[in-house]
C-alpha positions as CSV (number, residue, x, y, z in Angstrom):
1,M,130.4,-95.0,-25.6
2,E,128.9,-92.6,-23.1
3,L,125.2,-91.8,-23.1
4,S,124.0,-88.5,-21.6
5,P,121.4,-88.9,-18.8
6,G,118.0,-88.9,-20.3
7,P,114.5,-88.2,-19.0
8,S,114.4,-91.6,-17.3
9,D,117.1,-90.3,-14.9
10,D,114.7,-87.7,-13.4
11,L,114.2,-88.4,-9.7
12,R,110.5,-87.7,-9.8
13,A,110.0,-90.0,-12.8
14,S,112.0,-92.9,-11.3
15,D,111.0,-92.8,-7.7
16,D,107.5,-94.2,-8.3
17,D,107.3,-97.6,-6.7
18,S,103.6,-98.2,-7.4
19,D,104.2,-101.2,-9.7
20,P,100.9,-102.9,-10.4
21,D,102.6,-106.2,-11.4
22,P,101.7,-109.2,-9.3
23,E,104.3,-110.6,-6.9
24,P,106.3,-113.2,-8.7
25,D,107.3,-116.6,-7.4
26,P,111.0,-116.1,-6.2
27,D,112.2,-119.6,-7.0
28,A,110.8,-119.5,-10.6
29,Q,112.1,-116.0,-11.1
30,A,115.6,-117.0,-9.8
31,E,115.8,-120.1,-12.1
32,A,114.8,-118.1,-15.1
33,Y,117.4,-115.5,-14.3
34,V,120.2,-118.0,-14.0
35,A,119.2,-119.7,-17.2
36,R,119.3,-116.4,-19.0
37,V,122.2,-114.5,-17.5
38,F,124.6,-117.5,-17.1
39,S,123.7,-119.3,-20.3
40,P,126.7,-120.1,-22.6
41,P,127.2,-118.1,-25.8
42,K,125.2,-119.3,-28.8
43,P,127.2,-121.5,-31.2
44,G,128.6,-119.6,-34.2
45,L,128.4,-116.3,-32.5
46,A,131.8,-115.0,-31.5
47,P,131.8,-112.7,-28.6
48,R,132.5,-109.1,-29.4
49,R,135.9,-107.9,-28.3
50,A,136.2,-104.3,-27.1
51,S,138.5,-102.1,-29.1
52,L,140.9,-101.8,-26.2
53,L,141.2,-105.6,-25.9
54,S,144.7,-106.6,-25.0
55,T,146.4,-110.0,-25.3
56,P,149.9,-110.9,-23.9
57,A,152.6,-109.2,-25.8
58,A,156.1,-107.9,-25.4
59,H,156.3,-104.5,-23.7
60,P,157.5,-101.8,-26.1
61,G,161.0,-100.9,-25.3
62,A,160.9,-97.8,-23.2
63,P,163.8,-96.4,-21.2
64,E,163.6,-97.3,-17.6
65,P,163.6,-94.5,-15.0
66,R,166.8,-94.1,-13.1
67,A,166.9,-93.7,-9.4
68,V,168.1,-90.4,-8.1
69,S,169.9,-90.8,-4.8
70,A,171.9,-88.8,-2.4
71,V,174.1,-91.8,-1.6
72,P,177.8,-90.7,-1.9
73,T,179.9,-92.6,-4.4
74,A,183.4,-91.6,-3.3
75,G,185.2,-90.7,-0.2
76,V,183.2,-92.9,2.1
77,P,184.6,-96.4,2.8
78,G,182.4,-99.5,3.0
79,L,178.9,-100.2,1.6
80,L,177.9,-96.6,1.2
81,S,180.8,-96.0,-1.2
82,L,179.0,-98.2,-3.8
83,P,177.1,-96.6,-6.7
84,P,173.3,-96.4,-6.2
85,E,172.8,-99.1,-8.8
86,L,174.8,-101.6,-6.8
87,L,173.0,-100.7,-3.6
88,L,169.7,-101.2,-5.4
89,E,170.9,-104.6,-6.6
90,I,171.8,-105.6,-3.1
91,C,168.4,-104.4,-1.8
92,A,166.6,-106.5,-4.4
93,Y,167.6,-109.6,-2.5
94,L,166.1,-108.3,0.7
95,D,162.5,-108.5,1.8
96,A,160.6,-105.4,0.7
97,R,159.2,-104.8,4.2
98,L,162.7,-104.9,5.7
99,V,164.0,-102.5,3.1
100,L,161.1,-100.1,3.8
101,H,161.0,-100.2,7.6
102,V,164.6,-101.1,8.7
103,L,167.1,-99.6,6.3
104,P,166.0,-96.0,6.8
105,R,167.0,-96.4,10.5
106,V,170.6,-97.2,9.5
107,C,171.7,-93.8,8.1
108,R,170.4,-90.8,6.2
109,A,171.9,-91.9,2.9
110,L,169.9,-95.2,2.9
111,R,166.9,-93.4,4.2
112,D,167.0,-91.1,1.2
113,L,167.4,-94.0,-1.2
114,V,164.5,-95.9,0.3
115,R,162.2,-92.9,0.3
116,D,162.8,-92.3,-3.4
117,H,159.7,-93.7,-5.2
118,V,161.8,-94.3,-8.3
119,T,163.6,-96.9,-6.3
120,W,160.4,-98.8,-5.7
121,R,159.2,-98.4,-9.2
122,L,162.4,-99.9,-10.6
123,R,162.0,-102.8,-8.1
124,A,158.4,-103.5,-9.1
125,Q,159.2,-103.4,-12.8
126,R,162.1,-105.8,-12.3
127,R,159.7,-108.2,-10.6
128,V,156.9,-108.2,-13.1
129,R,158.7,-107.1,-16.3
130,A,155.5,-105.7,-17.8
131,P,153.7,-102.4,-17.7
132,Y,152.4,-101.7,-14.2
133,P,150.1,-100.4,-12.9
134,V,147.4,-100.5,-15.6
135,V,146.1,-97.1,-14.6
136,E,148.9,-94.6,-14.0
137,E,148.4,-92.2,-11.1
138,E,150.6,-89.4,-9.6
139,D,150.3,-90.5,-6.0
140,F,150.6,-94.3,-6.6
141,D,151.9,-96.0,-3.5
142,W,154.9,-97.8,-5.0
143,P,156.3,-99.2,-1.7
144,A,153.0,-100.8,-0.7
145,A,152.5,-102.1,-4.2
146,C,156.0,-103.6,-4.2
147,I,155.3,-105.4,-0.9
148,E,152.0,-106.8,-2.2
149,L,153.5,-107.9,-5.5
150,E,156.4,-109.7,-3.9
151,Q,154.2,-111.4,-1.3
152,H,151.7,-112.5,-4.0
153,L,154.4,-113.9,-6.2
154,A,156.0,-115.8,-3.3
155,R,152.7,-117.3,-2.1
156,W,151.7,-118.6,-5.5
157,A,155.2,-119.6,-6.7
158,E,155.6,-123.0,-8.3
159,D,152.0,-123.0,-9.5
160,G,150.7,-122.5,-5.9
161,R,152.3,-125.6,-4.4
162,R,152.9,-123.9,-1.1
163,A,149.2,-122.9,-0.6
164,E,147.2,-125.2,1.6
165,Y,144.0,-126.3,0.1
166,F,140.7,-127.2,1.9
167,C,137.3,-128.2,0.6
168,L,134.4,-127.4,3.0
169,A,131.7,-129.6,1.6
170,D,129.6,-130.2,4.7
171,G,127.3,-127.2,5.3
172,H,125.1,-126.5,2.3
173,F,122.9,-128.8,0.2
174,A,122.6,-126.5,-2.8
175,S,124.8,-124.2,-4.9
176,I,126.8,-121.5,-3.1
177,D,126.4,-118.2,-4.8
178,S,128.1,-115.7,-2.5
179,V,131.1,-115.7,-0.1
180,L,132.5,-113.1,2.2
181,L,135.6,-113.0,4.5
182,L,135.5,-111.2,7.8
183,Q,138.0,-110.3,10.5
184,G,141.1,-110.5,8.4
185,G,140.1,-113.9,6.9
186,T,139.5,-115.7,10.2
187,L,135.7,-115.9,9.6
188,C,133.7,-116.6,6.5
189,L,130.1,-116.3,5.4
190,S,128.5,-118.2,2.6
191,G,125.1,-117.7,0.9
192,S,123.4,-120.6,-0.8
193,R,120.4,-121.6,-2.8
194,D,119.4,-123.7,0.2
195,R,118.3,-120.3,1.6
196,N,120.9,-120.3,4.4
197,V,123.9,-118.0,5.3
198,N,126.5,-120.2,7.0
199,L,129.2,-118.9,9.4
200,W,132.6,-120.7,9.2
201,D,135.6,-120.4,11.6
202,L,138.6,-120.7,9.3
203,R,141.0,-120.8,12.2
204,Q,139.8,-124.4,12.6
205,L,140.8,-125.4,9.1
206,G,142.2,-129.0,9.2
207,A,140.2,-129.9,12.2
208,E,136.9,-131.7,12.4
209,P,134.3,-130.3,9.9
210,S,131.9,-129.7,12.8
211,R,134.4,-127.3,14.3
212,V,134.8,-125.3,11.1
213,L,131.1,-124.8,10.5
214,V,129.8,-122.6,13.3
215,K,126.1,-122.2,12.5
216,A,123.5,-120.9,10.0
217,L,122.4,-117.4,10.7
218,G,118.8,-117.0,11.8
219,T,116.6,-118.8,14.2
220,Q,114.0,-120.4,12.0
221,N,114.3,-123.2,9.5
222,S,116.5,-121.1,7.1
223,T,118.1,-117.7,7.0
224,H,115.9,-116.5,4.1
225,K,112.8,-117.7,2.2
226,G,114.6,-117.6,-1.1
227,W,118.0,-118.1,-2.7
228,V,120.7,-116.1,-0.9
229,W,122.4,-114.2,-3.7
230,S,124.6,-111.4,-2.2
231,L,126.6,-110.5,1.0
232,A,128.3,-107.4,2.1
233,A,129.9,-106.1,5.4
234,Q,130.8,-103.0,7.2
235,D,133.1,-103.8,10.1
236,H,131.3,-106.3,12.3
237,R,127.9,-105.7,10.7
238,V,126.8,-107.9,7.7
239,C,123.9,-107.9,5.3
240,S,122.5,-110.6,3.2
241,G,120.3,-110.2,0.1
242,S,117.9,-112.8,-1.3
243,W,115.5,-113.7,-4.0
244,D,112.8,-113.4,-1.3
245,S,113.1,-109.6,-1.9
246,T,114.6,-109.0,1.6
247,V,117.8,-107.7,3.0
248,K,118.7,-108.9,6.5
249,L,121.2,-107.3,8.8
250,W,123.4,-109.3,11.2
251,D,125.7,-108.2,14.1
252,M,128.7,-110.5,14.1
253,A,129.9,-108.9,17.4
254,A,126.7,-110.2,19.0
255,A,127.2,-113.9,17.8
256,G,125.4,-113.2,14.5
257,Q,122.1,-111.9,15.9
258,Q,119.8,-110.2,13.5
259,F,119.3,-106.5,14.1
260,G,117.3,-105.4,11.1
261,E,115.4,-106.4,8.0
262,I,114.4,-104.6,4.8
263,K,111.4,-105.8,2.8
264,G,111.6,-104.8,-0.8
265,K,109.6,-105.5,-3.9
266,A,112.1,-107.4,-6.0
267,A,115.0,-109.9,-5.7
268,V,118.2,-108.4,-4.2
269,L,121.1,-109.3,-6.6
270,C,123.9,-107.2,-5.3
271,L,124.8,-105.1,-2.2
272,S,127.3,-102.5,-1.0
273,Y,127.6,-101.6,2.6
274,R,129.2,-98.3,3.7
275,P,129.2,-96.6,7.2
276,D,126.4,-94.2,6.2
277,I,124.5,-96.1,3.5
278,L,123.5,-99.5,2.4
279,V,122.9,-99.8,-1.4
280,A,121.0,-102.6,-3.0
281,G,120.7,-103.5,-6.7
282,T,117.6,-105.4,-7.6
283,Y,115.9,-107.4,-10.3
284,D,113.4,-104.6,-11.0
285,K,116.2,-102.4,-12.5
286,K,116.5,-100.2,-9.4
287,V,119.3,-99.0,-7.2
288,T,118.0,-98.3,-3.7
289,I,119.8,-96.5,-0.9
290,Y,119.1,-97.0,2.8
291,D,120.5,-95.5,6.0
292,P,121.5,-98.6,8.0
293,R,122.0,-96.5,11.2
294,A,118.3,-95.8,11.6
295,G,115.8,-98.5,11.1
296,P,117.2,-99.0,8.4
297,T,115.5,-96.1,6.6
298,L,114.8,-95.8,2.9
299,L,116.6,-92.7,1.5
300,K,115.9,-93.0,-2.2
301,S,115.2,-95.5,-4.9
302,R,116.2,-94.9,-8.6
303,R,115.4,-96.9,-11.7
304,L,118.8,-96.3,-13.3
305,H,118.7,-99.2,-15.7
306,S,116.3,-100.9,-18.2
307,S,117.1,-104.4,-16.9
308,A,118.2,-106.2,-13.7
309,V,121.1,-104.6,-11.7
310,L,123.8,-107.3,-11.6
311,A,126.7,-105.6,-9.8
312,L,127.4,-102.5,-7.9
313,L,129.8,-100.7,-5.5
314,A,129.8,-97.5,-3.5
315,D,132.3,-95.2,-1.9
316,D,132.1,-91.7,-0.3
317,R,131.3,-90.0,-3.6
318,Y,129.9,-92.4,-6.2
319,I,127.6,-95.4,-6.6
320,V,128.6,-97.5,-9.7
321,S,126.1,-100.1,-11.0
322,G,126.3,-102.6,-13.9
323,S,123.2,-104.1,-15.5
324,E,122.0,-106.7,-17.9
325,D,121.1,-103.8,-20.2
326,H,124.9,-103.5,-21.0
327,T,125.3,-100.2,-19.2
328,L,127.5,-98.9,-16.4
329,V,126.0,-96.0,-14.5
330,V,127.9,-93.7,-12.2
331,F,125.6,-91.9,-9.7
332,D,127.0,-88.9,-7.9
333,R,126.0,-89.0,-4.2
334,R,126.8,-85.3,-3.6
335,T,124.7,-83.9,-6.5
336,N,122.1,-86.7,-6.2
337,S,122.2,-87.2,-10.0
338,V,123.5,-89.5,-12.7
339,L,127.0,-88.5,-13.6
340,Q,127.7,-91.0,-16.4
341,R,126.0,-93.7,-18.4
342,L,128.5,-95.9,-20.4
343,Q,127.2,-98.2,-23.0
344,L,129.2,-101.5,-23.2
345,D,129.4,-104.4,-25.6
346,S,128.6,-106.9,-22.8
347,Y,127.1,-106.9,-19.3
348,L,129.2,-106.8,-16.1
349,L,128.7,-109.5,-13.5
350,C,131.3,-108.5,-10.8
351,M,133.4,-105.5,-9.9
352,S,136.3,-104.7,-7.7
353,Y,137.3,-101.0,-7.0
354,Q,140.4,-99.4,-5.5
355,E,140.5,-95.8,-6.5
356,P,141.2,-94.9,-9.2
357,Q,141.0,-98.4,-10.8
358,L,137.7,-100.3,-11.3
359,W,138.2,-103.8,-12.5
360,A,135.1,-105.7,-13.8
361,G,134.4,-109.2,-15.3
362,D,131.7,-109.7,-17.9
363,N,129.5,-112.4,-19.4
364,Q,131.9,-113.1,-22.3
365,G,134.8,-114.0,-20.1
366,L,136.7,-110.7,-20.4
367,L,138.2,-108.3,-17.8
368,H,137.7,-104.6,-18.2
369,V,139.6,-101.8,-16.4
370,F,138.0,-98.4,-15.9
371,A,139.9,-95.4,-14.7
372,N,138.3,-92.7,-12.5
373,R,139.9,-89.5,-13.8
374,H,138.6,-86.6,-11.7
375,G,135.1,-88.0,-11.4
376,C,134.9,-89.3,-15.0
377,F,135.1,-93.1,-15.4
378,Q,136.7,-94.2,-18.7
379,L,137.3,-97.7,-20.1
380,V,141.0,-97.9,-20.6
381,R,141.8,-101.6,-21.2
382,S,140.1,-104.9,-21.8
383,F,141.8,-108.2,-21.4
384,D,141.3,-111.8,-22.3
385,V,142.8,-113.8,-19.4
386,G,141.9,-117.2,-20.6
387,H,138.4,-117.7,-19.2
388,R,136.0,-119.4,-21.6
389,S,132.7,-118.2,-20.2
390,Q,131.3,-115.7,-17.7
391,I,133.6,-114.2,-15.0
392,T,131.6,-114.5,-11.9
393,G,134.0,-113.1,-9.3
394,I,136.9,-110.7,-9.1
395,K,139.2,-109.4,-6.4
396,H,141.8,-106.8,-7.2
397,S,144.3,-104.9,-5.0
398,L,147.6,-103.1,-5.6
399,G,149.5,-106.3,-6.1
400,T,147.0,-109.1,-6.5
401,L,144.2,-110.2,-8.9
402,Y,141.9,-113.2,-8.6
403,T,139.1,-114.3,-10.9
404,T,136.5,-117.1,-11.0
405,S,134.3,-118.3,-13.8
406,T,131.5,-120.6,-14.9
407,D,134.3,-122.4,-16.9
408,K,135.0,-124.1,-13.5
409,T,138.4,-122.4,-12.9
410,I,139.9,-120.0,-10.5
411,R,142.8,-117.9,-11.9
412,V,145.5,-116.1,-10.0
413,H,147.0,-113.2,-11.8
414,V,149.5,-110.3,-11.4
415,P,147.6,-107.0,-12.2
416,T,149.9,-105.9,-15.0
417,D,149.1,-104.8,-18.5
418,P,148.1,-107.4,-19.7
419,P,147.6,-109.5,-16.5
420,Q,150.0,-112.3,-16.0
421,T,148.3,-115.6,-14.9
422,I,150.6,-117.3,-12.4
423,C,148.3,-120.1,-11.3
424,T,145.1,-121.8,-12.5
425,R,143.0,-124.2,-10.4
426,S,140.2,-126.3,-12.1
427,H,137.1,-127.5,-10.2
428,H,134.4,-130.0,-10.9
429,N,131.6,-127.4,-11.0
430,V,131.0,-123.8,-11.8
431,L,132.6,-121.2,-9.4
432,N,130.3,-118.3,-8.5
433,G,132.4,-115.8,-6.7
434,I,135.6,-115.2,-4.8
435,C,136.9,-113.3,-1.8
436,A,140.5,-112.8,-0.6
437,E,141.6,-111.3,2.7
438,G,144.7,-111.7,4.8
439,N,146.3,-115.0,3.9
440,V,143.0,-116.7,2.9
441,V,141.3,-117.0,-0.5
442,V,137.8,-118.5,-0.7
443,A,135.7,-119.4,-3.8
444,A,132.0,-120.3,-3.9
445,S,131.2,-123.4,-5.7
446,G,128.1,-124.6,-7.6
447,G,129.1,-128.1,-6.3
448,L,127.9,-127.3,-2.8
449,S,131.4,-126.5,-1.3
450,L,133.6,-123.7,-0.3
451,E,137.1,-123.9,-1.9
452,V,139.6,-122.5,0.5
453,W,143.3,-121.8,0.1
454,R,145.5,-120.8,3.1
455,L,148.6,-119.0,2.0
456,Q,151.9,-118.5,3.7
457,A,151.7,-115.7,6.2
């Protein structure tokens, strides 16, 4: 259900920051927030399922597209005399990267076969045997998707037995609530309720713990004066958001030195860092935009929701925010106005966006997929992937999908319709977020540890 922007969306009406409320105690506010937002569903109340909810089912029999190729079928001796179907069968046993980058150099016929996107679509469908991708698009990068899919399936084959597992338990003395990978997965940042942001060197995995943990950011007793709840990065620059109502900026190219601080009026629950803007979602229902290149400087603050802002993301055109008020708001950066307000049956806790697909996890353990169709975000599918409580972290790409939950599991999926779960890992405590980059996957644990998997390169 989409709600039209109302009077509360007027810029003049929502820019007033003169709140007379007394400054709350950040620790008490944080504890009350966690008790409310992450509390299990009440007994006897079944969670509402969206009308688009999908459960695993057989794919309706639809004719597969046939590859159109200029490969000659007669008159040429050798391999190229084979029908295109047999050539594709042979190519299916070769690594996708080799097929894409080497075969086109052999001859024009193979080049034409490899450049045909139907070739790659057939290959992907053969691998996953399910509708893929969830959101159809005209310029979908089938070769890149095929490479990601095959690599993902190989890395987590045999229930993930080939993945190396590490538990980094020496570094924090309270729950870890945010995690962020940097520099292709070689470095990691973790934010905790012990008020610290720790820097880890994952190139030292397997060595002495003291070599993996580099340091805590900041020069005083702790990085922040409240729980660290969110992290975001833009190249080598990182920002951390806390329940102490501040955002601090760090330069990882300068050994993690602080180069800026934003003092707000409410706890910072989510962040998005772009080259030209830094966006913060806060407990006081606002989405606030700063220019990190100057100061940083406050550009605008909008009260877009009627409750705390729990998740957000930004790109060159839009800022998308989800709130405890069960709404998803799309803000158009170019027109400086609310473009959409979608009313949902649940509230979103995490989001992952790769245009045009927006994947989000909610407080009922469901995944939702929104499609950005020419600037209009539409809910196209909802999935039950097996989580029994809130989905706290999600990472989606062309060929991968990871989720974490307060049900103490991390699930590895293939992003098909519906998603295929290929590996599940159980933990002794709740998992509060996930990040994947390069050949590394890291989950934040309420049990004071970082859960790390190093995959085959």
